C-alpha positions as CSV (number, residue, x, y, z in Angstrom):
1,X,-145.1,39.4,65.4
2,X,-143.4,42.8,65.7
3,X,-145.0,43.6,69.0
4,X,-144.3,40.0,70.3
5,X,-140.7,40.4,69.3
6,X,-140.6,43.8,71.1
7,X,-142.1,42.3,74.3
8,X,-139.6,39.4,74.3
9,X,-136.7,41.8,73.9
10,X,-138.1,44.1,76.6
11,X,-138.4,41.1,78.9
12,X,-134.8,40.2,78.3
13,X,-133.7,43.7,78.8
14,X,-135.6,43.9,82.1
15,X,-133.9,40.8,83.4
16,X,-130.5,42.2,82.9
17,X,-131.5,45.6,84.2
18,X,-132.8,44.0,87.5
19,X,-129.7,41.8,87.6
20,X,-127.5,44.9,87.2
21,X,-125.6,43.2,84.4
22,X,-122.8,45.3,83.1
23,X,-122.0,43.4,79.9
24,X,-125.2,43.0,77.9
25,X,-126.0,40.1,75.5
26,X,-128.3,42.4,73.5
27,X,-128.1,45.7,71.7
28,X,-130.1,49.0,72.4
29,X,-133.7,49.1,71.3
30,X,-133.9,52.8,70.6
31,X,-131.6,55.8,69.9
32,X,-131.6,59.5,69.6
33,X,-129.9,60.6,66.4
34,X,-129.2,64.4,66.5
35,X,-129.4,65.6,62.9
36,X,-128.4,69.1,64.1
37,X,-127.7,70.9,67.3
38,X,-128.7,74.3,65.8
39,X,-132.1,75.7,66.8
40,X,-134.0,78.8,65.8
41,X,-135.5,79.3,69.2
42,X,-133.9,80.3,72.5
43,X,-136.3,78.8,75.0
44,X,-135.4,79.5,78.7
45,X,-136.4,75.9,79.6
46,X,-133.8,74.4,77.1
47,X,-130.0,74.4,77.5
48,X,-129.5,74.8,73.7
49,X,-129.2,78.6,74.0
50,X,-126.1,77.9,76.2
51,X,-124.3,75.7,73.6
52,X,-121.0,77.1,72.4
53,X,-120.8,77.7,68.7
54,X,-118.2,75.0,68.2
55,X,-120.7,72.5,69.6
56,X,-123.2,73.3,66.8
57,X,-123.3,71.6,63.5
58,X,-125.2,69.3,61.1
59,X,-124.8,65.6,60.8
60,X,-123.2,64.5,57.6
61,X,-125.5,62.3,55.4
62,X,-122.8,59.7,55.1
63,X,-122.5,59.4,58.8
64,X,-126.2,59.1,59.2
65,X,-126.3,56.3,56.7
66,X,-123.5,54.5,58.5
67,X,-125.5,54.7,61.8
68,X,-128.8,53.5,60.2
69,X,-127.1,50.7,58.2
70,X,-125.7,49.3,61.4
71,X,-128.7,50.0,63.6
72,X,-131.3,48.4,61.3
73,X,-130.5,45.0,62.7
74,X,-131.4,45.8,66.3
75,X,-133.2,49.1,66.8
76,X,-137.0,49.3,67.2
77,X,-137.1,53.1,66.8
78,X,-135.0,56.0,65.9
79,X,-135.6,59.5,67.3
80,X,-134.4,61.8,64.6
81,X,-134.0,64.8,66.9
82,X,-132.2,65.7,70.0
83,X,-130.8,69.1,71.1
84,X,-131.6,71.1,68.0
85,X,-134.4,71.7,65.5
86,X,-134.2,68.9,62.9
87,X,-136.3,70.8,60.3
88,X,-133.2,73.0,59.8
89,X,-131.3,70.1,58.3
90,X,-131.3,70.5,54.5
91,X,-131.5,66.7,54.0
92,X,-134.1,65.9,56.6
93,X,-136.6,64.3,54.3
94,X,-133.9,62.1,52.7
95,X,-132.8,61.0,56.1
96,X,-136.3,60.0,57.1
97,X,-136.8,58.2,53.9
98,X,-133.5,56.3,54.3
99,X,-134.4,55.2,57.8
100,X,-137.8,54.0,56.7
101,X,-136.2,52.1,53.8
102,X,-134.3,50.2,56.5
103,X,-137.6,49.5,58.2
104,X,-137.0,51.6,61.3
105,X,-139.8,53.2,63.3
106,X,-139.0,56.9,63.0
107,X,-139.9,59.7,65.3
108,X,-139.4,63.5,64.9
109,X,-139.9,66.2,67.5
110,X,-140.1,69.8,66.4
111,X,-141.1,73.3,67.5
112,X,-143.0,73.4,64.2
113,X,-141.9,76.9,63.2
114,X,-140.4,75.7,59.9
115,X,-143.2,73.5,58.9
116,X,-144.0,75.2,55.6
117,X,-146.6,73.7,53.3
118,X,-143.8,72.2,51.2
119,X,-142.1,70.7,54.2
120,X,-145.5,69.3,55.5
121,X,-146.1,67.6,52.2
122,X,-142.6,66.1,52.2
123,X,-143.1,64.7,55.7
124,X,-146.5,63.2,54.8
125,X,-144.8,61.5,51.9
126,X,-141.7,60.4,53.8
127,X,-143.2,57.6,55.8
128,X,-142.4,59.2,59.1
129,X,-144.2,57.3,61.9
130,X,-144.6,59.9,64.6
131,X,-144.4,63.7,64.6
132,X,-144.6,65.5,67.9
133,X,-144.8,69.3,68.4
134,X,-143.4,71.2,71.3
135,X,-146.3,73.5,72.2
136,X,-146.1,74.9,75.7
137,X,-148.8,77.3,76.7
138,X,-152.4,77.5,75.6
139,X,-152.4,81.3,75.1
140,X,-150.2,83.8,73.3
141,X,-148.5,85.2,76.4
142,X,-147.6,81.9,77.9
143,X,-146.5,80.3,74.6
144,X,-144.2,83.2,73.5
145,X,-142.7,83.5,76.9
146,X,-141.7,79.8,77.0
147,X,-141.0,79.3,73.2
148,X,-138.8,82.3,72.8
149,X,-138.5,83.1,69.1
150,X,-141.9,81.6,68.3
151,X,-145.2,83.2,67.3
152,X,-148.3,81.8,68.8
153,X,-150.7,82.4,65.9
154,X,-148.2,81.1,63.4
155,X,-147.6,77.9,65.4
156,X,-151.3,77.2,65.6
157,X,-151.9,77.9,61.9
158,X,-149.0,75.7,60.9
159,X,-150.2,72.7,62.9
160,X,-153.8,73.2,61.7
161,X,-152.6,73.3,58.1
162,X,-150.6,70.1,58.6
163,X,-153.6,68.3,60.2
164,X,-155.8,69.5,57.3
165,X,-153.3,68.2,54.7
166,X,-153.1,64.9,56.5
167,X,-156.8,64.6,56.6
168,X,-157.2,65.5,52.9
169,X,-154.5,62.9,52.1
170,X,-156.3,60.3,54.3
171,X,-152.9,59.6,55.7
172,X,-152.6,57.4,58.8
173,X,-149.0,58.5,59.4
174,X,-147.4,60.2,61.0
175,X,-149.1,59.9,64.3
176,X,-149.4,63.5,65.2
177,X,-148.9,64.5,68.9
178,X,-148.9,67.8,70.7
179,X,-146.5,67.7,73.7
180,X,-146.8,70.2,76.6
181,X,-144.5,70.4,79.6
182,X,-146.4,70.7,82.8
183,X,-145.1,73.7,84.6
184,X,-145.9,74.7,88.1
185,X,-149.0,76.7,87.2
186,X,-150.4,73.8,85.2
187,X,-149.7,71.2,87.9
188,X,-152.0,73.1,90.2
189,X,-154.8,73.3,87.6
190,X,-157.1,70.6,86.3
191,X,-155.1,68.7,83.7
192,X,-158.3,68.0,81.7
193,X,-159.0,71.7,81.5
194,X,-155.6,72.4,80.2
195,X,-156.1,69.7,77.5
196,X,-159.5,71.1,76.6
197,X,-158.0,74.6,76.1
198,X,-155.2,73.3,73.9
199,X,-157.4,71.1,71.8
200,X,-159.8,74.0,71.2
201,X,-157.0,75.8,69.4
202,X,-157.0,73.2,66.6
203,X,-160.8,73.4,66.1
204,X,-162.3,70.3,64.6
205,X,-158.9,68.9,63.7
206,X,-157.8,66.8,66.6
207,X,-154.2,65.6,66.8
208,X,-153.6,61.9,67.4
209,X,-152.8,62.6,71.0
210,X,-152.0,65.3,73.4
211,X,-149.3,64.6,76.1
212,X,-148.7,66.7,79.2
213,X,-145.1,65.8,80.2
214,X,-143.3,66.4,83.5
215,X,-140.4,68.8,83.3
216,X,-136.9,67.7,84.2
217,X,-133.6,69.3,85.0
218,X,-131.5,68.1,82.0
219,X,-129.2,66.1,84.2
220,X,-128.7,68.9,86.7
221,X,-128.2,71.7,84.2
222,X,-131.3,73.4,85.6
223,X,-132.4,73.6,89.2
224,X,-135.2,71.2,90.1
225,X,-137.3,70.6,93.1
226,X,-135.6,68.6,95.8
227,X,-137.0,65.0,95.6
228,X,-137.6,62.7,98.5
229,X,-137.9,59.7,96.3
230,X,-135.5,56.8,96.8
231,X,-132.8,56.2,94.3
232,X,-134.0,54.5,91.1
233,X,-131.4,53.0,88.8
234,X,-131.4,54.8,85.5
235,X,-132.6,52.5,82.7
236,X,-131.1,54.4,79.8
237,X,-127.7,52.6,79.8
238,X,-129.6,49.3,79.6
239,X,-131.7,50.3,76.5
240,X,-130.6,53.5,74.8
241,X,-127.8,55.4,73.1
242,X,-127.8,59.0,72.0
243,X,-125.7,60.2,69.1
244,X,-124.6,63.8,68.5
245,X,-124.3,65.4,65.1
246,X,-120.5,64.9,65.2
247,X,-120.7,61.2,66.0
248,X,-120.1,61.4,69.7
249,X,-122.1,58.7,71.5
250,X,-123.8,59.3,74.9
251,X,-125.4,56.7,77.3
252,X,-128.5,58.8,77.6
253,X,-130.2,61.8,76.0
254,X,-130.2,63.9,79.2
255,X,-126.5,64.6,79.0
256,X,-127.1,67.8,77.0
257,X,-123.5,69.0,76.9
258,X,-121.9,65.7,76.3
259,X,-120.0,65.4,79.5
260,X,-119.9,61.6,79.4
261,X,-119.0,60.6,75.9
262,X,-118.6,56.8,75.6
263,X,-117.3,56.7,72.0
264,X,-117.7,58.0,68.5
265,X,-119.3,56.3,65.5
266,X,-116.9,57.9,63.1
267,X,-114.1,55.5,64.3
268,X,-116.1,52.7,66.0
269,X,-119.4,50.9,65.8
270,X,-122.5,51.1,68.0
271,X,-122.0,47.4,68.8
272,X,-118.5,48.0,70.2
273,X,-119.5,51.1,72.0
274,X,-122.5,49.4,73.6
275,X,-120.4,46.9,75.5
276,X,-117.2,49.0,75.5
277,X,-115.1,49.7,78.6
278,X,-116.8,53.1,79.3
279,X,-120.3,51.7,79.1
280,X,-119.4,48.8,81.3
281,X,-117.8,51.1,83.9
282,X,-120.8,53.4,83.8
283,X,-123.3,50.6,84.4
284,X,-121.2,49.3,87.3
285,X,-121.0,52.7,88.9
286,X,-124.7,53.3,88.6
287,X,-125.6,49.9,89.9
288,X,-123.4,50.5,93.0
289,X,-124.6,54.1,93.3
290,X,-121.0,55.2,93.0
291,X,-121.5,58.5,91.2
292,X,-119.0,60.8,92.8
293,X,-117.2,61.2,89.5
294,X,-120.4,61.2,87.5
295,X,-121.9,64.6,88.3
296,X,-124.2,64.5,85.3
297,X,-125.8,61.4,86.7
298,X,-125.6,62.5,90.3
299,X,-127.5,65.7,89.7
300,X,-130.1,64.2,87.3
301,X,-133.7,64.2,88.7
302,X,-134.5,61.2,86.5
303,X,-132.9,58.8,89.0
304,X,-135.4,60.0,91.7
305,X,-138.7,59.6,90.0
306,X,-141.5,57.4,91.2
307,X,-141.2,54.0,89.4
308,X,-142.9,50.7,89.1
309,X,-140.6,47.7,88.4
310,X,-137.8,50.2,87.6
311,X,-139.8,52.1,85.0
312,X,-141.1,55.7,85.6
313,X,-144.8,55.3,86.3
314,X,-145.8,57.8,83.7
315,X,-144.0,55.8,81.0
316,X,-144.9,52.3,82.0
317,X,-147.9,51.7,79.7
318,X,-146.1,53.3,76.8
319,X,-143.1,50.9,77.2
320,X,-145.4,47.9,77.3
321,X,-147.4,49.0,74.2
322,X,-144.3,50.1,72.3
323,X,-145.2,53.8,72.5
324,X,-142.1,55.0,74.3
325,X,-141.8,58.7,75.2
């Protein structure tokens, strides 16, 4: 029934996306909730290292509860991470447990460097549905160049320990995924060879999945290859909201520096923001390709990817099977 309900909502969403509706009769199906914008790494591929200190902070537990209490009625999933490293939040496990209490599908993305044995045990007991690790590079030199601040051997050991603990506990959750960004040198190589080399690091303990993802330019914050693809209407404002640690709401998770804030959940609700004047105006401008005063959208490479029925091809099957990226 849950999957059927998801498909029905996805069909409804798709109708209004293709119609270019600006006022939507439904609410978002997923969100990014930023527990913290602090990070203990300084990766050259991530804009986090460029964040001003005043933009860094931790989400208050009361604010988190307010978001979850409201969102439980319409969200299918909550990504409990965004610009920072969520394992830094002192109340992370309480937050996961609270979201699970409200029957939300929860996802956590981490660099894994703070996954101590105690934290691993807590996550296994929390009910978290999906845990993904950023693990770019299948050797020490590549990994430590990309994941600045990380240690290759420690990263491997921590993931292996987590997989061992999960196996001993006979735990089905969380689904454990290794995510790798496909950089230029990996695009030219055999992707199956890259996967084999990565999986070999974890010995006999296979993660639930290994995903090689395409890099993107964080809405123009980084230079990207010039694309010749036709314009593709961004689907984010028709299905998603992102919430920063301070309550600021964004129409998509690519707007790293919050240049297009559409509201704040401290003094409003997600329901009001979703069909508020700023969101309506944004949808109208995107539908008309009127982005002269939307530089974040104009420079984003996400609107120029190959798609099928408006969905990026690499994500289509995941959308259909409720395994969204």
